[in-house]
C-alpha positions in Angstrom: -27.1 7.5 31.5 -30.0 9.7 32.2 -33.3 9.5 33.7 -36.1 9.8 31.5 -39.3 11.7 31.9 -43.2 11.3 30.4 -45.2 14.3 31.6 -48.9 14.4 30.4 -47.8 12.7 27.2 -50.5 12.8 24.5 -50.6 11.3 21.1 -53.6 12.0 18.5 -54.0 10.9 14.8 -56.6 13.6 13.8 -58.9 14.0 16.1 -58.5 10.3 17.6 -56.7 10.3 20.5 -54.2 7.2 20.9 -52.3 7.9 23.9 -53.8 9.6 27.0 -52.0 12.1 29.0 -49.1 9.6 30.1 -46.7 10.1 33.2 -43.9 8.0 33.8 -40.2 8.7 35.7 -37.6 6.2 34.6 -34.9 6.1 36.8 -30.8 6.1 35.4 -29.9 2.9 34.8 -33.3 1.4 35.3 -35.0 -1.8 33.1 -38.0 -0.6 32.1 -40.5 -2.9 30.7 -44.3 -1.3 28.8 -46.2 -4.5 28.1 -50.1 -4.7 27.1 -51.9 -6.4 24.2 -51.9 -4.9 20.9 -53.0 -1.7 20.3 -52.6 -0.3 23.8 -49.6 2.9 22.6 -46.8 0.8 23.9 -44.8 0.7 20.7 -46.4 4.3 19.5 -45.2 5.9 23.4 -41.4 4.0 22.4 -41.7 5.9 19.0 -42.2 8.8 20.3 -39.0 9.1 23.2 -37.3 8.2 20.0 -38.4 11.0 18.2 -39.9 8.8 15.6 -43.4 10.0 16.1 -44.3 13.7 17.5 -46.2 14.3 20.6 -49.4 15.9 20.5 -48.7 17.5 23.8 -46.6 16.9 26.8 -43.1 16.9 27.2 -40.2 14.1 27.3 -37.2 14.8 29.3 -34.3 12.6 28.7 -31.6 14.2 31.5 -32.3 17.8 31.8 -33.0 18.1 28.2 -36.6 18.4 26.6 -36.5 16.5 23.7 -39.8 17.1 22.0 -38.4 19.2 19.1 -35.0 17.0 18.7 -34.6 14.6 15.8 -34.0 11.1 16.8 -30.0 11.6 15.9 -29.6 14.6 18.7 -31.8 12.5 21.1 -28.7 10.1 22.8 -30.6 6.9 22.3 -30.4 3.4 20.3 -32.9 1.6 19.2 -33.1 -2.1 18.2 -36.0 -3.3 16.4 -37.9 -6.1 16.0 -37.0 -6.9 12.3 -33.0 -6.3 13.2 -33.1 -4.0 10.6 -28.9 -4.8 9.2 -27.5 -4.2 5.8 -27.7 -7.5 4.1 -24.2 -6.5 2.0 -22.1 -5.8 4.8 -20.4 -7.9 6.8 -20.6 -8.4 10.7 -18.2 -5.9 11.6 -19.4 -3.1 9.1 -23.1 -3.2 10.7 -21.9 -2.8 13.7 -19.5 0.3 12.6 -22.1 1.9 10.7 -23.2 4.4 12.9 -19.5 5.1 14.1 -18.3 5.3 10.6 -21.5 8.1 9.9 -20.0 9.8 12.9 -16.7 10.1 11.3 -15.0 8.8 14.4 -10.7 7.7 13.7 -11.0 4.3 12.5 -8.5 2.9 15.4 -11.5 4.0 17.6 -14.0 2.4 15.4 -12.4 -1.0 15.3 -11.8 -0.9 19.4 -15.7 0.2 20.2 -16.8 -2.9 17.8 -14.4 -5.3 18.9 -15.2 -4.5 22.8 -19.0 -4.7 21.9 -18.3 -8.2 20.0 -16.9 -9.5 22.7 -19.6 -8.7 25.3 -22.3 -10.1 23.0 -20.5 -13.2 21.9 -19.6 -12.1 18.5 -16.0 -12.4 18.0 -15.8 -15.1 15.7 -18.5 -13.8 13.6 -17.3 -10.4 12.4 -16.8 -11.1 8.9 -19.9 -13.1 8.4 -22.9 -11.4 6.5 -26.5 -11.7 8.1 -27.6 -14.4 5.8 -25.1 -16.5 7.6 -26.3 -16.0 11.0 -29.2 -17.4 12.9 -31.8 -15.2 14.5 -30.7 -14.8 17.3 -26.9 -13.8 16.2 -28.6 -11.2 14.0 -30.7 -9.5 16.8 -27.1 -9.6 18.4 -25.7 -7.8 15.8 -28.2 -5.1 16.3 -27.6 -4.9 19.7 -24.2 -4.1 19.0 -24.9 -1.9 16.8 -26.8 -0.1 19.8 -24.0 -0.4 22.2 -21.1 1.1 20.0 -23.3 4.4 20.1 -23.1 5.0 24.0 -26.2 6.0 24.3 -27.8 7.4 27.2 -30.9 5.3 27.0 -31.9 2.0 24.9 -34.8 1.5 23.6 -36.4 -1.8 22.4 -39.0 -2.5 20.4 -40.1 -6.3 20.1 -37.0 -7.5 19.9 -37.4 -11.3 20.1 -41.0 -11.5 18.5 -39.5 -12.9 15.5 -37.9 -15.6 17.2 -38.7 -19.3 18.4 -39.0 -19.9 22.0 -36.1 -21.7 22.5 -33.7 -18.4 21.2 -36.4 -15.7 23.1 -35.3 -17.7 26.3 -31.6 -17.4 25.6 -32.2 -13.9 24.1 -34.1 -13.0 27.4 -30.5 -14.4 29.5 -28.5 -12.3 26.9 -30.3 -8.8 27.7 -30.6 -9.2 31.0 -26.6 -9.9 31.3 -26.3 -6.8 28.7 -27.6 -4.6 31.2 -26.0 -6.0 33.9 -22.8 -5.2 32.4 -23.6 -1.6 30.9 -26.1 -0.5 33.3 -27.8 1.7 30.5 -31.2 2.8 30.8 -33.7 0.6 28.9 -37.2 0.8 28.1 -37.8 -2.2 26.0 -41.6 -2.9 25.0 -43.1 -6.9 24.6 -46.9 -8.1 24.6 -45.2 -10.9 26.3 -45.8 -11.0 30.1 -42.8 -14.0 30.6 -40.6 -11.3 28.7 -41.7 -8.2 31.2 -41.4 -10.1 34.5 -38.0 -11.9 33.6 -36.6 -8.8 32.1 -37.9 -5.6 34.1 -36.5 -4.0 37.1 -40.4 -2.5 37.0 -43.3 -3.2 34.6 -45.2 -0.2 32.9 -48.8 -2.3 32.2 -51.0 0.0 29.4 -54.3 -0.4 28.3 -56.3 1.7 25.8 -53.3 4.2 25.6 -53.3 4.3 29.7 -51.4 3.5 32.1 -53.2 1.1 34.2 -50.5 0.1 36.9 -47.0 0.6 37.7 -44.4 -1.5 39.6 -42.3 -4.2 40.1 -42.8 -7.8 38.8 -43.7 -9.1 42.0 -45.6 -5.9 42.8 -47.9 -6.8 40.0 -47.9 -10.4 39.9 -49.3 -10.6 43.8 -51.2 -7.4 43.9 -52.6 -6.1 40.8 -55.0 -3.1 40.9 -57.4 -4.6 38.7 -59.0 -7.5 37.1 -57.2 -6.4 33.7 -54.3 -6.9 35.3 -55.2 -9.7 37.0 -55.9 -11.4 33.9 -53.3 -10.1 31.9 -50.1 -10.9 34.6 -49.6 -14.8 34.9 -49.5 -17.6 33.2 -51.5 -19.8 33.5 -54.0 -16.7 34.0 -55.5 -15.7 36.9 -59.4 -17.3 37.6 -61.5 -14.9 37.6 -65.0 -15.6 38.5 -68.1 -13.1 39.9 -69.5 -14.9 42.9 -72.5 -14.2 45.2 -71.7 -13.5 48.9 -73.6 -14.8 51.5 -73.2 -12.7 55.0 -74.9 -13.9 58.1 -73.9 -12.8 61.8 -70.5 -11.2 60.8 -69.9 -14.2 59.3 -69.2 -14.7 54.5 -69.3 -17.1 52.3 -68.5 -16.8 48.5 -71.0 -19.2 47.0 -69.7 -21.0 44.1 -72.8 -23.3 44.0 -75.8 -24.2 46.2 -73.3 -26.7 47.8 -70.2 -25.6 46.9 -69.0 -22.7 49.0 -66.1 -20.5 50.4 -66.1 -19.6 54.3 -64.1 -16.6 54.2 -61.8 -15.0 57.1 -62.5 -11.6 59.5 -60.2 -9.7 57.0 -61.5 -10.8 54.0 -65.2 -10.1 55.1 -64.0 -6.5 56.2 -63.0 -5.8 52.3 -66.3 -7.3 51.0 -67.8 -4.5 53.1 -71.6 -4.5 52.0 -71.4 -6.3 48.7 -73.4 -8.7 47.9 -71.1 -10.1 44.8 -67.5 -9.6 44.4 -64.9 -10.8 41.4 -62.8 -13.2 43.1 -59.6 -14.2 41.5 -57.5 -17.2 42.1 -53.8 -17.8 40.9 -53.3 -21.4 39.5 -50.7 -21.9 42.4 -53.3 -21.2 44.3 -55.8 -23.6 43.8 -54.3 -27.3 44.7 -55.8 -30.2 42.6 -55.7 -34.1 44.7 -58.0 -37.0 44.3 -61.5 -36.2 46.1 -60.7 -39.2 48.2 -57.3 -37.8 49.3 -56.9 -36.9 52.9 -57.1 -33.1 53.9 -53.4 -32.8 54.5 -53.2 -28.5 53.5 -54.8 -25.4 55.3 -57.3 -24.1 53.5 -60.5 -24.4 52.2 -61.7 -27.3 49.6 -64.2 -27.3 46.8 -65.3 -30.5 45.4 -64.9 -30.7 41.7 -64.9 -32.5 38.1 -62.2 -32.9 36.0 -63.1 -31.1 32.6 -59.3 -31.6 31.4 -55.7 -32.2 32.6 -52.5 -31.3 30.9 -49.3 -33.5 32.2 -46.2 -30.7 32.7 -43.9 -32.8 33.8 -43.6 -31.3 37.6 -47.3 -30.0 37.9 -50.4 -31.2 35.8 -52.5 -28.3 35.2 -56.2 -29.3 35.6 -59.5 -27.4 34.3 -61.9 -28.4 37.3 -65.6 -28.0 37.2 -66.9 -26.5 40.6 -70.8 -25.7 40.2 -71.1 -23.7 36.8 -67.5 -22.5 37.0 -64.5 -23.6 35.6 -61.5 -23.1 37.2 -57.7 -24.1 36.2 -55.4 -25.5 39.1 -52.2 -27.1 39.9 -52.0 -30.8 41.0 -48.8 -33.0 41.5 -47.6 -34.1 38.4 -47.3 -37.7 39.0 -51.7 -37.3 39.5 -52.8 -37.1 36.0 -56.9 -37.6 36.3 -59.5 -38.5 33.8 -62.2 -36.3 32.2 -65.2 -36.7 34.5 -63.3 -37.4 37.4 -63.7 -36.1 41.2 -61.7 -33.9 42.8 -61.0 -31.8 45.5 -59.1 -28.3 45.1 -58.0 -26.4 48.1 -57.2 -22.7 48.4 -55.6 -20.9 51.0 -58.5 -17.8 51.6 -55.9 -15.2 52.6 -54.7 -15.8 49.0 -57.4 -14.5 47.0 -57.6 -11.2 45.0 -60.6 -9.5 45.7 -62.6 -6.8 43.2 -65.7 -4.6 42.9 -68.0 -6.0 40.4 -68.7 -2.8 39.2 -65.5 -0.9 38.5 -62.9 -3.9 38.5 -60.7 -2.3 41.2 -58.8 -4.5 43.9 -60.5 -4.1 47.2 -57.5 -4.2 48.8 -56.6 -2.3 51.3 
């Protein structure tokens, strides 16, 4: 195992710069997920770590070695691809053992390593099958087994679950998490799926346009996003983000959804807003409670009045889109309450849970 360090890493194709001076320190044994929309540079960054793409400038170190000029085979890394990259004519055993044969390990050592990896991944009964006789999840476990037997210092995963259906993705997330807990090897994992990032990562690296937007634990980036980009990217359903005027008078302030619908703000929130007359407000749907308009005000917080646009029953909860003034907000109701379109509802939120952003820079106003 080893630490992985990226220092001022840049990638250009001709005159076009794709990755803009990334700096990142990954600790020994850490599970780090690079996440972001298509084209943000996450896969290019992974391929530079792997040696499949050259750096335009900067350095990548694995342990105490700078690996910029080393071939992929000399970096002691193992990569698991999106498309499995299995040999269709070989059995599971031979697919897992392929790299060991190439390294000319003794037959007994190969057999031991393959069977240990197969046991860890639940493949022991499948060693004589060929890839076309396996499910997608089983094929991905074979690809992981081929990586494990090499005893790499760093595992690299490039969107390994994107070809699987939703149920298999959930199962494989559990398998990958269990694998990391078992072997403790440093993992760098690329995905565009923020659910994968939240459930797998020790730390998440959120990328945007070839730059790192924020690095933190899953709870850090969820509860303290540094920008509207992070706030809107992390979390399902997506955070409500609305630019609203601020009305201040005598040290008090309100956020105006319309002339009639306002949220009074606490002294602390007013301090964060400063002298701005407009602010971008973020409200997590889980922090916006939807109840019948005539329900008693049992919850602490501030109440708005709205009209249902659409309600989506999810079982335990109902996701409701409601119109307040000229704005549509997503909130959550008890699963037994499924209001009809056009019905009046109350929307209650705790102003202490609001996320505030500068409308010009889109950066957080959290102090």
